[in-house]
GUZA-306743 format. One record per residue (C-alpha): residue number from 1; x, y, z. Coordinates in steps of 0.05 Angstrom, whole numbers, always signed. Each point is the difference from the previous one (the first is absolute). Last residue first. Layout:
<atom resi="NUM" px="X" py="Y" pz="Z"/>
...
! end
This chain:
<atom resi="416" px="-585" py="+72" pz="+620"/>
<atom resi="415" px="+6" py="-19" pz="-73"/>
<atom resi="414" px="+63" py="-25" pz="-34"/>
<atom resi="413" px="+40" py="+29" pz="-58"/>
<atom resi="412" px="+0" py="+74" pz="+16"/>
<atom resi="411" px="+38" py="+42" pz="-50"/>
<atom resi="410" px="+50" py="+54" pz="+23"/>
<atom resi="409" px="+28" py="-48" pz="+51"/>
<atom resi="408" px="+71" py="-1" pz="-25"/>
<atom resi="407" px="-1" py="-73" pz="-22"/>
<atom resi="406" px="-67" py="+8" pz="-36"/>
<atom resi="405" px="+11" py="+66" pz="-36"/>
<atom resi="404" px="+69" py="-21" pz="-23"/>
<atom resi="403" px="-24" py="-67" pz="-27"/>
<atom resi="402" px="-55" py="+35" pz="-40"/>
<atom resi="401" px="+48" py="+53" pz="-26"/>
<atom resi="400" px="+49" py="-53" pz="-24"/>
<atom resi="399" px="-54" py="-40" pz="-36"/>
<atom resi="398" px="-29" py="+64" pz="-31"/>
<atom resi="397" px="+70" py="+18" pz="-25"/>
<atom resi="396" px="+8" py="-69" pz="-29"/>
<atom resi="395" px="-68" py="+3" pz="-33"/>
<atom resi="394" px="+16" py="+69" pz="-29"/>
<atom resi="393" px="+66" py="-27" pz="-28"/>
<atom resi="392" px="-35" py="-60" pz="-31"/>
<atom resi="391" px="-51" py="+46" pz="-34"/>
<atom resi="390" px="+56" py="+43" pz="-26"/>
<atom resi="389" px="+34" py="-62" pz="-28"/>
<atom resi="388" px="-66" py="-20" pz="-34"/>
<atom resi="387" px="-7" py="+68" pz="-33"/>
<atom resi="386" px="+73" py="-1" pz="-22"/>
<atom resi="385" px="-8" py="-70" pz="-30"/>
<atom resi="384" px="-58" py="+23" pz="-43"/>
<atom resi="383" px="+39" py="+61" pz="-24"/>
<atom resi="382" px="+61" py="-44" pz="-14"/>
<atom resi="381" px="-43" py="-48" pz="-41"/>
<atom resi="380" px="-26" py="+59" pz="-42"/>
<atom resi="379" px="+72" py="+25" pz="-10"/>
<atom resi="378" px="+21" py="-71" pz="-20"/>
<atom resi="377" px="-52" py="-2" pz="-56"/>
<atom resi="376" px="+15" py="+69" pz="-28"/>
<atom resi="375" px="+75" py="-12" pz="+1"/>
<atom resi="374" px="-12" py="-69" pz="-29"/>
<atom resi="373" px="-38" py="+28" pz="-60"/>
<atom resi="372" px="+52" py="+54" pz="-12"/>
<atom resi="371" px="+57" py="-51" pz="+4"/>
<atom resi="370" px="-36" py="-48" pz="-47"/>
<atom resi="369" px="-12" py="+55" pz="-52"/>
<atom resi="368" px="+73" py="+22" pz="+4"/>
<atom resi="367" px="+26" py="-71" pz="-8"/>
<atom resi="366" px="-47" py="-8" pz="-59"/>
<atom resi="365" px="+32" py="+58" pz="-36"/>
<atom resi="364" px="+70" py="-29" pz="+14"/>
<atom resi="363" px="-16" py="-68" pz="-28"/>
<atom resi="362" px="-13" py="-56" pz="+50"/>
<atom resi="361" px="+55" py="-33" pz="+42"/>
<atom resi="360" px="-10" py="-66" pz="+36"/>
<atom resi="359" px="+50" py="-9" pz="+57"/>
<atom resi="358" px="+58" py="-46" pz="+16"/>
<atom resi="357" px="+47" py="-5" pz="+60"/>
<atom resi="356" px="+73" py="-11" pz="-16"/>
<atom resi="355" px="+16" py="+73" pz="+14"/>
<atom resi="354" px="-21" py="-10" pz="+72"/>
<atom resi="353" px="+57" py="-48" pz="+10"/>
<atom resi="352" px="+50" py="+49" pz="-28"/>
<atom resi="351" px="-33" py="+55" pz="+41"/>
<atom resi="350" px="+16" py="-37" pz="+64"/>
<atom resi="349" px="-49" py="+21" pz="+55"/>
<atom resi="348" px="+26" py="+2" pz="+71"/>
<atom resi="347" px="-26" py="-14" pz="+70"/>
<atom resi="346" px="+56" py="+12" pz="+51"/>
<atom resi="345" px="+17" py="-62" pz="+39"/>
<atom resi="344" px="-37" py="-51" pz="-43"/>
<atom resi="343" px="+28" py="+28" pz="-66"/>
<atom resi="342" px="-30" py="-21" pz="-66"/>
<atom resi="341" px="-72" py="+24" pz="+8"/>
<atom resi="340" px="-40" py="-11" pz="-63"/>
<atom resi="339" px="-68" py="+3" pz="+36"/>
<atom resi="338" px="-5" py="+76" pz="-4"/>
<atom resi="337" px="+7" py="-5" pz="-75"/>
<atom resi="336" px="-68" py="-33" pz="-3"/>
<atom resi="335" px="-2" py="+6" pz="-76"/>
<atom resi="334" px="-72" py="+26" pz="-7"/>
<atom resi="333" px="+15" py="+68" pz="+29"/>
<atom resi="332" px="+51" py="+11" pz="-56"/>
<atom resi="331" px="-57" py="+5" pz="-50"/>
<atom resi="330" px="-34" py="+56" pz="+39"/>
<atom resi="329" px="+64" py="+42" pz="+2"/>
<atom resi="328" px="+14" py="-17" pz="-72"/>
<atom resi="327" px="-67" py="+30" pz="-22"/>
<atom resi="326" px="+19" py="+64" pz="+37"/>
<atom resi="325" px="+68" py="+4" pz="-32"/>
<atom resi="324" px="-25" py="-10" pz="-71"/>
<atom resi="323" px="+56" py="-42" pz="-28"/>
<atom resi="322" px="+62" py="+28" pz="-33"/>
<atom resi="321" px="+42" py="-17" pz="+61"/>
<atom resi="320" px="+58" py="+25" pz="+44"/>
<atom resi="319" px="+3" py="+72" pz="-24"/>
<atom resi="318" px="-75" py="+9" pz="+11"/>
<atom resi="317" px="+8" py="-19" pz="+73"/>
<atom resi="316" px="+13" py="-65" pz="+36"/>
<atom resi="315" px="+30" py="-2" pz="+70"/>
<atom resi="314" px="+39" py="-46" pz="+45"/>
<atom resi="313" px="+1" py="+9" pz="+75"/>
<atom resi="312" px="+45" py="-3" pz="+62"/>
<atom resi="311" px="+48" py="+47" pz="-36"/>
<atom resi="310" px="-45" py="+61" pz="+3"/>
<atom resi="309" px="-57" py="+17" pz="-47"/>
<atom resi="308" px="-1" py="+76" pz="-13"/>
<atom resi="307" px="-63" py="+26" pz="-35"/>
<atom resi="306" px="-29" py="+25" pz="-65"/>
<atom resi="305" px="-76" py="+5" pz="+6"/>
<atom resi="304" px="-58" py="-49" pz="-4"/>
<atom resi="303" px="+37" py="-45" pz="+49"/>
<atom resi="302" px="-18" py="-73" pz="+8"/>
<atom resi="301" px="+18" py="-51" pz="+53"/>
<atom resi="300" px="+11" py="-75" pz="-6"/>
<atom resi="299" px="+28" py="-44" pz="+55"/>
<atom resi="298" px="+47" py="-54" pz="-27"/>
<atom resi="297" px="+46" py="+0" pz="+60"/>
<atom resi="296" px="-23" py="+38" pz="+61"/>
<atom resi="295" px="+70" py="+4" pz="+28"/>
<atom resi="294" px="+44" py="+0" pz="-61"/>
<atom resi="293" px="-22" py="+7" pz="-73"/>
<atom resi="292" px="-69" py="+31" pz="+5"/>
<atom resi="291" px="-26" py="+21" pz="-69"/>
<atom resi="290" px="-16" py="+73" pz="-17"/>
<atom resi="289" px="-40" py="+13" pz="-63"/>
<atom resi="288" px="+10" py="+70" pz="-27"/>
<atom resi="287" px="-39" py="+54" pz="-36"/>
<atom resi="286" px="+44" py="+54" pz="-29"/>
<atom resi="285" px="+75" py="-3" pz="-2"/>
<atom resi="284" px="+38" py="-31" pz="+58"/>
<atom resi="283" px="+59" py="+25" pz="+41"/>
<atom resi="282" px="-37" py="+56" pz="+36"/>
<atom resi="281" px="+28" py="+64" pz="+32"/>
<atom resi="280" px="-16" py="+41" pz="+61"/>
<atom resi="279" px="-14" py="-60" pz="+44"/>
<atom resi="278" px="-59" py="-28" pz="+39"/>
<atom resi="277" px="-11" py="-53" pz="+53"/>
<atom resi="276" px="-11" py="-75" pz="+10"/>
<atom resi="275" px="-55" py="-13" pz="-52"/>
<atom resi="274" px="-16" py="-72" pz="-12"/>
<atom resi="273" px="+19" py="-72" pz="+14"/>
<atom resi="272" px="+71" py="-10" pz="-26"/>
<atom resi="271" px="+19" py="+73" pz="+9"/>
<atom resi="270" px="-27" py="+59" pz="-39"/>
<atom resi="269" px="+21" py="+73" pz="+4"/>
<atom resi="268" px="-55" py="+47" pz="-22"/>
<atom resi="267" px="+18" py="+62" pz="-41"/>
<atom resi="266" px="-23" py="+69" pz="+21"/>
<atom resi="265" px="+59" py="+17" pz="+45"/>
<atom resi="264" px="+33" py="-13" pz="+67"/>
<atom resi="263" px="+74" py="-10" pz="-11"/>
<atom resi="262" px="+20" py="-72" pz="+14"/>
<atom resi="261" px="+72" py="-12" pz="+21"/>
<atom resi="260" px="-17" py="-15" pz="+73"/>
<atom resi="259" px="-49" py="-54" pz="-22"/>
<atom resi="258" px="+53" py="-34" pz="-41"/>
<atom resi="257" px="-11" py="-3" pz="-75"/>
<atom resi="256" px="+24" py="-62" pz="-37"/>
<atom resi="255" px="-27" py="-5" pz="-71"/>
<atom resi="254" px="-55" py="-47" pz="-24"/>
<atom resi="253" px="+20" py="-57" pz="-45"/>
<atom resi="252" px="-36" py="-4" pz="-66"/>
<atom resi="251" px="-46" py="-60" pz="-14"/>
<atom resi="250" px="+1" py="+0" pz="-76"/>
<atom resi="249" px="-58" py="-13" pz="-47"/>
<atom resi="248" px="-27" py="-37" pz="-60"/>
<atom resi="247" px="+48" py="-57" pz="-15"/>
<atom resi="246" px="+15" py="-12" pz="+74"/>
<atom resi="245" px="-75" py="-11" pz="+10"/>
<atom resi="244" px="+3" py="-67" pz="-33"/>
<atom resi="243" px="-48" py="-1" pz="-57"/>
<atom resi="242" px="-72" py="-15" pz="-19"/>
<atom resi="241" px="-23" py="+42" pz="-59"/>
<atom resi="240" px="-72" py="+21" pz="-11"/>
<atom resi="239" px="-35" py="-6" pz="-68"/>
<atom resi="238" px="-32" py="-68" pz="+16"/>
<atom resi="237" px="-32" py="+25" pz="+64"/>
<atom resi="236" px="+26" py="-42" pz="+58"/>
<atom resi="235" px="-16" py="-70" pz="+24"/>
<atom resi="234" px="+26" py="-21" pz="+68"/>
<atom resi="233" px="+41" py="+49" pz="+41"/>
<atom resi="232" px="+12" py="-43" pz="+62"/>
<atom resi="231" px="+15" py="-61" pz="-41"/>
<atom resi="230" px="+49" py="+31" pz="-50"/>
<atom resi="229" px="+0" py="-25" pz="-71"/>
<atom resi="228" px="-38" py="+62" pz="-22"/>
<atom resi="227" px="-52" py="-40" pz="-37"/>
<atom resi="226" px="-36" py="+42" pz="-53"/>
<atom resi="225" px="-62" py="+43" pz="+0"/>
<atom resi="224" px="-45" py="+32" pz="-52"/>
<atom resi="223" px="-34" py="+65" pz="+18"/>
<atom resi="222" px="-72" py="+0" pz="+25"/>
<atom resi="221" px="+16" py="+9" pz="+74"/>
<atom resi="220" px="+26" py="+70" pz="-11"/>
<atom resi="219" px="+30" py="+31" pz="+62"/>
<atom resi="218" px="+68" py="-34" pz="+3"/>
<atom resi="217" px="+10" py="-73" pz="+19"/>
<atom resi="216" px="+66" py="-2" pz="+39"/>
<atom resi="215" px="+6" py="+71" pz="+27"/>
<atom resi="214" px="-75" py="+8" pz="+8"/>
<atom resi="213" px="-14" py="-66" pz="+35"/>
<atom resi="212" px="+58" py="+8" pz="+48"/>
<atom resi="211" px="-23" py="+71" pz="+18"/>
<atom resi="210" px="-71" py="-25" pz="+9"/>
<atom resi="209" px="+23" py="-56" pz="+47"/>
<atom resi="208" px="+44" py="+49" pz="+39"/>
<atom resi="207" px="-60" py="+46" pz="+10"/>
<atom resi="206" px="-47" py="-56" pz="+19"/>
<atom resi="205" px="+50" py="-26" pz="+51"/>
<atom resi="204" px="+7" py="+69" pz="+29"/>
<atom resi="203" px="-75" py="+8" pz="+4"/>
<atom resi="202" px="-6" py="-69" pz="+32"/>
<atom resi="201" px="+52" py="+18" pz="+52"/>
<atom resi="200" px="-34" py="+66" pz="+16"/>
<atom resi="199" px="-67" py="-36" pz="+8"/>
<atom resi="198" px="+35" py="-49" pz="+46"/>
<atom resi="197" px="+24" py="+59" pz="+41"/>
<atom resi="196" px="-73" py="+24" pz="+4"/>
<atom resi="195" px="-23" py="-67" pz="+28"/>
<atom resi="194" px="+57" py="+1" pz="+51"/>
<atom resi="193" px="-20" py="+70" pz="+22"/>
<atom resi="192" px="-73" py="-23" pz="+9"/>
<atom resi="191" px="+23" py="-59" pz="+41"/>
<atom resi="190" px="+46" py="+44" pz="+41"/>
<atom resi="189" px="-59" py="+45" pz="+19"/>
<atom resi="188" px="-39" py="-60" pz="+25"/>
<atom resi="187" px="+60" py="-27" pz="+38"/>
<atom resi="186" px="+10" py="+70" pz="+29"/>
<atom resi="185" px="-70" py="+1" pz="+29"/>
<atom resi="184" px="+3" py="-71" pz="+27"/>
<atom resi="183" px="+67" py="+6" pz="+34"/>
<atom resi="182" px="-17" py="+71" pz="+22"/>
<atom resi="181" px="-62" py="-24" pz="+37"/>
<atom resi="180" px="+39" py="-56" pz="+33"/>
<atom resi="179" px="+56" py="+48" pz="+21"/>
<atom resi="178" px="-50" py="+50" pz="+29"/>
<atom resi="177" px="-35" py="-55" pz="+39"/>
<atom resi="176" px="+66" py="-26" pz="+27"/>
<atom resi="175" px="+23" py="+69" pz="+20"/>
<atom resi="174" px="-68" py="+10" pz="+34"/>
<atom resi="173" px="+9" py="-63" pz="+41"/>
<atom resi="172" px="+70" py="+23" pz="+19"/>
<atom resi="171" px="-24" py="+67" pz="+27"/>
<atom resi="170" px="+23" py="+56" pz="-47"/>
<atom resi="169" px="+74" py="+18" pz="-4"/>
<atom resi="168" px="+25" py="+59" pz="-40"/>
<atom resi="167" px="+75" py="-3" pz="-13"/>
<atom resi="166" px="+62" py="+33" pz="+28"/>
<atom resi="165" px="+68" py="-13" pz="-31"/>
<atom resi="164" px="+55" py="-16" pz="+51"/>
<atom resi="163" px="+16" py="-70" pz="-26"/>
<atom resi="162" px="+9" py="+25" pz="-71"/>
<atom resi="161" px="+54" py="+48" pz="+22"/>
<atom resi="160" px="+42" py="-53" pz="+34"/>
<atom resi="159" px="-10" py="-47" pz="-60"/>
<atom resi="158" px="+34" py="+50" pz="-45"/>
<atom resi="157" px="-35" py="+24" pz="-63"/>
<atom resi="156" px="+48" py="-6" pz="-58"/>
<atom resi="155" px="+25" py="+39" pz="-61"/>
<atom resi="154" px="+63" py="-27" pz="-31"/>
<atom resi="153" px="+75" py="+15" pz="+4"/>
<atom resi="152" px="-10" py="+66" pz="+36"/>
<atom resi="151" px="-62" py="-13" pz="+43"/>
<atom resi="150" px="-68" py="+27" pz="+20"/>
<atom resi="149" px="-73" py="-20" pz="+0"/>
<atom resi="148" px="-52" py="+50" pz="+23"/>
<atom resi="147" px="-42" py="+2" pz="-63"/>
<atom resi="146" px="+3" py="-75" pz="-10"/>
<atom resi="145" px="-20" py="-12" pz="+72"/>
<atom resi="144" px="-60" py="+46" pz="-9"/>
<atom resi="143" px="-21" py="-34" pz="-64"/>
<atom resi="142" px="+3" py="-68" pz="+33"/>
<atom resi="141" px="-35" py="+27" pz="+62"/>
<atom resi="140" px="-59" py="+24" pz="-40"/>
<atom resi="139" px="-40" py="-46" pz="-43"/>
<atom resi="138" px="+35" py="-67" pz="+3"/>
<atom resi="137" px="+29" py="+11" pz="+69"/>
<atom resi="136" px="-69" py="+8" pz="+30"/>
<atom resi="135" px="-28" py="-57" pz="-41"/>
<atom resi="134" px="+54" py="-48" pz="+25"/>
<atom resi="133" px="-10" py="+26" pz="+71"/>
<atom resi="132" px="-74" py="-18" pz="-3"/>
<atom resi="131" px="+20" py="-68" pz="-30"/>
<atom resi="130" px="+46" py="-13" pz="+59"/>
<atom resi="129" px="-54" py="+14" pz="+52"/>
<atom resi="128" px="+33" py="+38" pz="+57"/>
<atom resi="127" px="-15" py="-11" pz="+75"/>
<atom resi="126" px="+19" py="-73" pz="+4"/>
<atom resi="125" px="+70" py="+12" pz="-28"/>
<atom resi="124" px="+24" py="+15" pz="-71"/>
<atom resi="123" px="+63" py="-27" pz="-34"/>
<atom resi="122" px="+27" py="+57" pz="-42"/>
<atom resi="121" px="+57" py="-13" pz="-48"/>
<atom resi="120" px="+44" py="+56" pz="-26"/>
<atom resi="119" px="+32" py="-20" pz="-66"/>
<atom resi="118" px="+62" py="+7" pz="-43"/>
<atom resi="117" px="+42" py="-40" pz="+48"/>
<atom resi="116" px="-19" py="-67" pz="-30"/>
<atom resi="115" px="-64" py="-35" pz="+19"/>
<atom resi="114" px="-23" py="-61" pz="+38"/>
<atom resi="113" px="-58" py="-49" pz="-9"/>
<atom resi="112" px="-59" py="-34" pz="+35"/>
<atom resi="111" px="-59" py="-2" pz="-47"/>
<atom resi="110" px="-55" py="+50" pz="-19"/>
<atom resi="109" px="+47" py="+59" pz="+10"/>
<atom resi="108" px="-36" py="+67" pz="-11"/>
<atom resi="107" px="+25" py="+49" pz="-52"/>
<atom resi="106" px="+22" py="+74" pz="-1"/>
<atom resi="105" px="+32" py="+51" pz="-45"/>
<atom resi="104" px="+21" py="+56" pz="+47"/>
<atom resi="103" px="+68" py="+14" pz="-32"/>
<atom resi="102" px="+3" py="-23" pz="-72"/>
<atom resi="101" px="+74" py="-20" pz="+10"/>
<atom resi="100" px="+21" py="+12" pz="+71"/>
<atom resi="99" px="-47" py="-14" pz="+59"/>
<atom resi="98" px="-46" py="-50" pz="-34"/>
<atom resi="97" px="-56" py="-20" pz="+47"/>
<atom resi="96" px="-17" py="-70" pz="+23"/>
<atom resi="95" px="-60" py="-5" pz="+47"/>
<atom resi="94" px="+4" py="-67" pz="+36"/>
<atom resi="93" px="-62" py="-43" pz="-7"/>
<atom resi="92" px="+36" py="-68" pz="+3"/>
<atom resi="91" px="+59" py="+4" pz="+47"/>
<atom resi="90" px="+68" py="+29" pz="-19"/>
<atom resi="89" px="+62" py="-43" pz="+1"/>
<atom resi="88" px="+61" py="+43" pz="+15"/>
<atom resi="87" px="+50" py="+38" pz="-42"/>
<atom resi="86" px="+63" py="+27" pz="+33"/>
<atom resi="85" px="+46" py="-47" pz="-37"/>
<atom resi="84" px="+41" py="-64" pz="+11"/>
<atom resi="83" px="-57" py="-38" pz="+34"/>
<atom resi="82" px="-44" py="+8" pz="-61"/>
<atom resi="81" px="+56" py="-24" pz="-45"/>
<atom resi="80" px="+7" py="-63" pz="+42"/>
<atom resi="79" px="-75" py="-12" pz="-5"/>
<atom resi="78" px="+7" py="+4" pz="-75"/>
<atom resi="77" px="-20" py="+57" pz="-46"/>
<atom resi="76" px="-52" py="+5" pz="-55"/>
<atom resi="75" px="+0" py="+45" pz="-62"/>
<atom resi="74" px="-60" py="+16" pz="-44"/>
<atom resi="73" px="-44" py="+10" pz="+61"/>
<atom resi="72" px="-67" py="-27" pz="+24"/>
<atom resi="71" px="-62" py="+14" pz="+41"/>
<atom resi="70" px="-18" py="+74" pz="-10"/>
<atom resi="69" px="-68" py="+31" pz="+13"/>
<atom resi="68" px="-37" py="+63" pz="-21"/>
<atom resi="67" px="-7" py="-24" pz="-72"/>
<atom resi="66" px="+9" py="+30" pz="-69"/>
<atom resi="65" px="+75" py="+13" pz="+1"/>
<atom resi="64" px="+19" py="-67" pz="+31"/>
<atom resi="63" px="+57" py="-18" pz="-47"/>
<atom resi="62" px="+27" py="+71" pz="+1"/>
<atom resi="61" px="+5" py="-3" pz="+76"/>
<atom resi="60" px="+54" py="-52" pz="-9"/>
<atom resi="59" px="+48" py="+53" pz="-27"/>
<atom resi="58" px="-2" py="+35" pz="+68"/>
<atom resi="57" px="+31" py="-61" pz="+32"/>
<atom resi="56" px="-35" py="-57" pz="+38"/>
<atom resi="55" px="+37" py="-60" pz="+27"/>
<atom resi="54" px="-44" py="-62" pz="+2"/>
<atom resi="53" px="+39" py="-54" pz="+36"/>
<atom resi="52" px="+12" py="-62" pz="-43"/>
<atom resi="51" px="+73" py="+8" pz="-20"/>
<atom resi="50" px="+28" py="-54" pz="-45"/>
<atom resi="49" px="+64" py="+41" pz="-8"/>
<atom resi="48" px="-4" py="+68" pz="+34"/>
<atom resi="47" px="+35" py="+3" pz="+67"/>
<atom resi="46" px="+42" py="-61" pz="-18"/>
<atom resi="45" px="+29" py="+38" pz="-58"/>
<atom resi="44" px="+37" py="+53" pz="+41"/>
<atom resi="43" px="+19" py="+59" pz="-45"/>
<atom resi="42" px="-69" py="+32" pz="+6"/>
<atom resi="41" px="+8" py="+12" pz="+74"/>
<atom resi="40" px="-70" py="-4" pz="+29"/>
<atom resi="39" px="-46" py="+60" pz="-10"/>
<atom resi="38" px="-41" py="+34" pz="+54"/>
<atom resi="37" px="-68" py="+21" pz="+24"/>
<atom resi="36" px="-32" py="+57" pz="+38"/>
<atom resi="35" px="-42" py="-4" pz="+62"/>
<atom resi="34" px="-60" py="+29" pz="+35"/>
<atom resi="33" px="-28" py="-47" pz="+53"/>
<atom resi="32" px="-62" py="-11" pz="+40"/>
<atom resi="31" px="-29" py="+63" pz="-30"/>
<atom resi="30" px="-47" py="+48" pz="+36"/>
<atom resi="29" px="+50" py="+40" pz="+41"/>
<atom resi="28" px="+54" py="+4" pz="-54"/>
<atom resi="27" px="-52" py="+26" pz="-49"/>
<atom resi="26" px="-13" py="+60" pz="+45"/>
<atom resi="25" px="-72" py="+8" pz="+22"/>
<atom resi="24" px="-57" py="+49" pz="-11"/>
<atom resi="23" px="-67" py="-23" pz="+28"/>
<atom resi="22" px="-70" py="-3" pz="-28"/>
<atom resi="21" px="-62" py="+14" pz="+43"/>
<atom resi="20" px="-7" py="+72" pz="-23"/>
<atom resi="19" px="+3" py="-17" pz="-74"/>
<atom resi="18" px="+62" py="+32" pz="-31"/>
<atom resi="17" px="+16" py="+72" pz="-19"/>
<atom resi="16" px="+60" py="+16" pz="-44"/>
<atom resi="15" px="+43" py="-58" pz="-24"/>
<atom resi="14" px="+57" py="+32" pz="-38"/>
<atom resi="13" px="+17" py="+48" pz="+57"/>
<atom resi="12" px="-6" py="-48" pz="+58"/>
<atom resi="11" px="-30" py="+36" pz="+60"/>
<atom resi="10" px="-59" py="-48" pz="-7"/>
<atom resi="9" px="-52" py="+54" pz="+14"/>
<atom resi="8" px="-67" py="-29" pz="+22"/>
<atom resi="7" px="-62" py="-25" pz="-36"/>
<atom resi="6" px="-72" py="-14" pz="+16"/>
<atom resi="5" px="-59" py="-38" pz="-29"/>
<atom resi="4" px="+40" py="-40" pz="-50"/>
<atom resi="3" px="-12" py="+11" pz="-75"/>
<atom resi="2" px="-45" py="-31" pz="-52"/>
<atom resi="1" px="+16" py="+15" pz="-73"/>
! end
């Protein structure tokens, strides 16, 4: 790694020494404008109906997760709505940073737009390259702001504090060179990460395909088959039974247990999407399938030990079915219970509707064989996925370190 010929103290704790020819400046002194946004009154229809002004909220960042830029919003406002609130039109190239939810998450505007009050927006001047500032916030300032945020109702970094933050400032031509280098280097890293994420997707698809195959066809391809009468199941072994699940199991309601009433113990407390705490007593016997009822409706979790599902979930234990619990866990994954949402406000799973779903049921001994086979298979897939996830994490850390070294002067990008 090439370094600069000489360095000097920056007198900024997080930054350390910087190249001797670099400066330290406050953001307020190298930005044309540092603004927040605003929200028009939601009760006035003319501020919203047929709006054509892009109005970015933190939710919109989810739609641009894998890009540095943002150019649209789910909700638009009208020109009258814009006049009614403290938002203003931001020029192309403005650095948009979340100041409340996910503090420090940052994008660059690639079109003119405005934001709500959950952002601090930096419009740079002739001495600060906007992409250089983007990278600086991305690797350090965002974390710093998050660590120094305050508030009672919600955590927030105030615009007045953001303005005063000191940043390293190379000559403008050097900022441009650093940004161009990082654009290329991070794009290469991101391509590798994207490839590995596709590998994860393919492994997950392969896993679900194998589960579907096993719980509908079994392990012996030489047995005789019969039509199941259900399109997604197809033919099944002749000795299997196809029935509505209500005939073979019960979805038992979890029991209310407020957080303040939980007594820390050895038994996990499950909500609709996983473990939410522990308690001294369980309400299930033995291995248990937990099914999201409210919130993350239809989500499936598995406990090898007795546990305490709360009232946002259903559960199935040995008292609720005669089936092999582990086999049933795999079989239920083929029903897409998470897509049976009945309530648009609070996602919910009706067990009466779920009961109408059908599955193919092998004899009990075969259920055990299938469960053991799938346990071995899915464990191998999990190991492969863990290796890839670790590789992705290392790439992300390398990406962050590379950006940090370049924008703080620890790595030299251009030659003398």
